[in-house]
C-alpha positions in Angstrom: -42.6 37.1 53.0 -39.9 36.0 55.2 -38.4 38.6 58.3 -35.9 40.9 56.9 -33.3 40.4 59.9 -30.2 42.7 59.0 -31.4 46.3 58.9 -30.6 48.9 56.2 -27.2 50.6 56.6 -27.0 54.2 57.6 -25.9 55.1 53.9 -28.5 53.4 52.6 -30.0 56.7 50.5 -26.5 57.3 48.7 -26.8 53.1 47.6 -30.2 53.6 46.4 -29.1 57.0 44.5 -26.5 54.7 43.2 -27.4 51.6 42.0 -30.8 53.5 40.4 -28.1 55.1 37.9 -26.7 52.4 37.3 -30.2 50.8 36.4 -30.8 53.5 33.5 -27.0 52.9 32.5 -27.2 49.2 32.5 -30.7 49.2 30.5 -29.8 52.2 28.2 -32.0 54.5 29.7 -29.6 57.0 30.7 -28.6 57.6 26.9 -31.9 56.9 25.1 -29.9 54.1 23.2 -31.7 53.0 20.2 -32.8 49.5 19.4 -30.8 47.2 17.7 -32.1 48.0 14.1 -31.0 43.8 13.0 -33.8 42.6 16.3 -37.0 40.7 15.2 -38.7 43.2 17.4 -39.3 46.3 15.0 -38.7 49.1 16.8 -37.0 52.2 15.2 -36.8 54.7 18.2 -35.6 54.9 21.7 -39.0 54.6 24.0 -39.1 54.9 27.4 -41.8 52.5 27.8 -41.0 49.9 25.6 -37.5 50.0 27.5 -39.1 49.7 31.0 -40.8 46.3 30.4 -37.6 44.9 28.1 -39.3 44.6 24.8 -36.6 45.6 21.9 -32.7 44.7 22.2 -30.5 47.6 23.1 -28.3 48.9 20.9 -25.6 49.1 22.8 -26.8 49.0 26.5 -25.7 46.4 28.6 -28.9 44.0 28.8 -32.3 43.9 27.7 -34.2 42.6 30.3 -36.2 45.8 30.6 -35.9 48.2 33.9 -38.8 46.8 36.0 -37.2 43.2 35.5 -33.8 45.0 36.4 -35.5 46.4 39.3 -36.9 43.4 40.6 -33.7 41.0 40.5 -31.6 44.2 42.3 -34.3 44.1 44.8 -34.3 40.5 45.5 -30.6 40.6 45.9 -30.9 43.1 48.7 -34.2 40.7 50.4 -32.1 37.7 50.3 -29.0 39.8 52.1 -31.7 41.4 54.6 -33.2 38.1 55.2 -30.0 36.2 55.6 -30.6 33.6 53.1 -27.6 32.1 52.4 -26.0 30.9 49.4 -24.7 32.5 45.8 -26.7 34.2 43.0 -27.0 32.5 39.8 -28.0 33.8 35.9 -28.3 31.2 33.1 -28.1 32.9 30.4 -26.7 37.0 30.0 -26.5 38.3 26.8 -24.1 41.1 27.6 -24.2 41.1 31.2 -26.1 43.6 32.2 -28.3 41.7 35.0 -25.4 39.7 36.2 -23.4 43.1 36.8 -26.4 44.9 39.0 -26.4 41.8 41.4 -22.4 42.0 41.5 -23.5 45.9 42.1 -25.7 45.1 44.9 -23.2 42.6 47.0 -20.8 45.4 46.2 -22.6 48.3 47.5 -24.1 46.1 50.8 -20.2 45.1 51.5 -21.8 41.0 50.8 -18.0 39.7 50.0 -19.5 36.1 51.2 -21.6 35.7 47.8 -20.2 34.9 44.4 -22.4 35.8 41.3 -22.1 32.9 38.9 -22.7 33.5 35.0 -24.1 31.5 33.0 -24.0 31.2 29.2 -22.6 29.6 26.1 -21.6 33.0 24.9 -22.6 31.5 21.8 -26.0 32.3 21.4 -28.7 29.8 21.9 -29.1 26.3 20.8 -30.5 24.7 17.7 -33.6 23.3 19.1 -33.6 19.6 19.4 -37.7 18.6 19.1 -36.9 14.4 19.2 -35.9 15.6 22.9 -38.0 19.0 23.6 -40.8 19.1 21.4 -41.4 22.3 22.6 -38.7 23.5 21.4 -39.3 22.9 17.4 -40.7 25.7 16.4 -37.8 27.8 17.9 -35.4 29.7 15.7 -33.9 31.9 18.7 -30.1 30.4 17.6 -30.6 31.7 13.7 -29.9 35.8 15.5 -26.6 36.8 15.8 -27.3 39.5 17.6 -27.5 37.0 21.0 -24.5 35.8 20.7 -21.9 37.9 23.0 -18.5 36.7 23.8 -16.9 35.3 27.2 -14.8 38.6 26.8 -17.0 40.7 25.9 -18.8 40.0 29.1 -15.5 40.1 31.2 -14.9 43.6 29.7 -18.4 45.1 30.8 -18.0 44.3 34.1 -14.5 45.3 34.3 -16.2 48.3 32.5 -18.0 49.3 36.2 -15.2 47.8 38.2 -16.7 44.8 39.1 -14.9 42.1 37.2 -13.1 40.3 40.4 -13.2 37.0 42.1 -16.6 36.7 43.3 -17.9 36.5 39.6 -17.5 33.3 38.5 -18.1 32.6 34.6 -19.7 29.2 33.5 -19.5 28.3 29.5 -21.5 25.9 27.9 -24.6 24.5 26.4 -26.2 24.2 29.8 -27.3 20.9 29.5 -23.1 20.3 29.6 -22.2 22.9 32.1 -25.2 23.0 35.2 -23.9 20.1 36.8 -20.8 21.4 36.9 -22.5 24.4 38.9 -19.6 24.0 41.9 -21.9 26.3 44.7 -23.3 23.7 46.9 -26.0 26.7 48.1 -28.0 29.3 45.9 -30.0 31.9 47.0 -31.1 33.6 44.1 -31.9 31.4 40.4 -32.6 34.1 37.7 -33.5 31.7 34.1 -33.2 33.8 30.8 -32.3 31.1 28.5 -35.6 31.8 26.1 -36.1 28.2 25.3 -37.6 25.1 27.5 -34.5 22.8 27.1 -32.6 26.3 28.5 -35.2 26.5 31.1 -35.9 22.7 32.5 -31.9 22.3 32.8 -31.0 25.3 35.3 -34.4 23.7 37.5 -33.3 20.1 37.0 -29.9 21.0 38.3 -30.1 23.9 40.3 -33.3 24.1 42.1 -32.6 21.3 45.3 -29.3 23.3 46.0 -31.9 27.1 46.5 -31.8 27.9 50.1 -35.0 27.6 52.1 -36.6 31.3 51.3 -34.4 31.9 48.6 -35.9 32.5 45.1 -36.1 31.8 40.9 -37.2 34.4 38.4 -38.0 33.8 34.9 -37.3 36.5 32.4 -39.4 35.3 29.9 -42.7 33.3 31.3 -45.4 35.1 30.1 -43.8 35.5 26.7 -42.7 32.1 25.4 -44.9 29.1 26.1 -42.1 27.1 25.9 -40.5 29.1 28.5 -43.7 28.6 30.4 -44.2 25.2 29.7 -41.0 24.0 31.2 -41.5 25.8 34.4 -44.9 23.8 34.8 -43.7 20.6 33.9 -40.8 21.1 36.6 -43.5 21.9 39.2 -45.2 19.3 38.2 -42.4 16.8 38.4 -41.6 18.2 42.1 -45.4 17.7 42.8 -44.5 22.0 44.1 -47.0 24.3 43.4 -45.3 27.5 44.3 -46.8 31.4 44.1 -46.1 32.6 40.9 -45.4 36.9 41.2 -45.7 38.9 38.7 -43.3 41.0 37.7 -44.6 43.4 35.0 -46.8 41.3 32.2 -43.5 39.6 31.4 -41.3 37.8 33.8 -42.1 36.1 37.4 -40.3 34.9 40.6 -41.0 32.3 43.3 -40.1 31.5 46.6 -38.6 28.7 47.2 -40.9 27.7 50.6 
């Protein structure tokens, strides 16, 4: 791990308590938010173990990534701040915006006003598969789930609910094949990939990885549960001729550092 240059602030216990409470709220743990009845994952009641691992789709909570993956994102945002790793933070695939809200909350808590959180999504759900171009996506039916389509206006309202909708949040609407080349940030500190499909994983990697600062991090949310996502990651490694160390988060998500 790179050295941490910036010390913990004197009020860090209060910061930690605030962000812990936010994790509970964003994941729906604080109100035991039940799963969506229409989701393909057949859980009917709130289960804290299931929610920690992000194995259900919450009814009203802001994120489905689960407590462990949300905490990982939070700690990596803190790490790039403390390690002075330059660049903005981007999440590709945001659903209701909860993980990006956490990233913005960390910047706020640490008074890191020089970074932006880029919130990239179609805000219309997932794209239909293009098996001619991306054979690994041929069997994907994720585009048929209306529960995965959350409008830009709703995500913005979710940021506003926490007082975090400001000039440090940039929204990028559209399919990744069209938008990733339009990301304005020249430097990134964290790339969080949550596009599920091969196409929605490879496109951000191809367009964004070269902008990732040395010592920056890539998080792949669905690596352990969607084979097409995992294949996209390893195809990209082969394309770039790199073999980074993959670190497990919870048996589903992984992350790695750019050397």
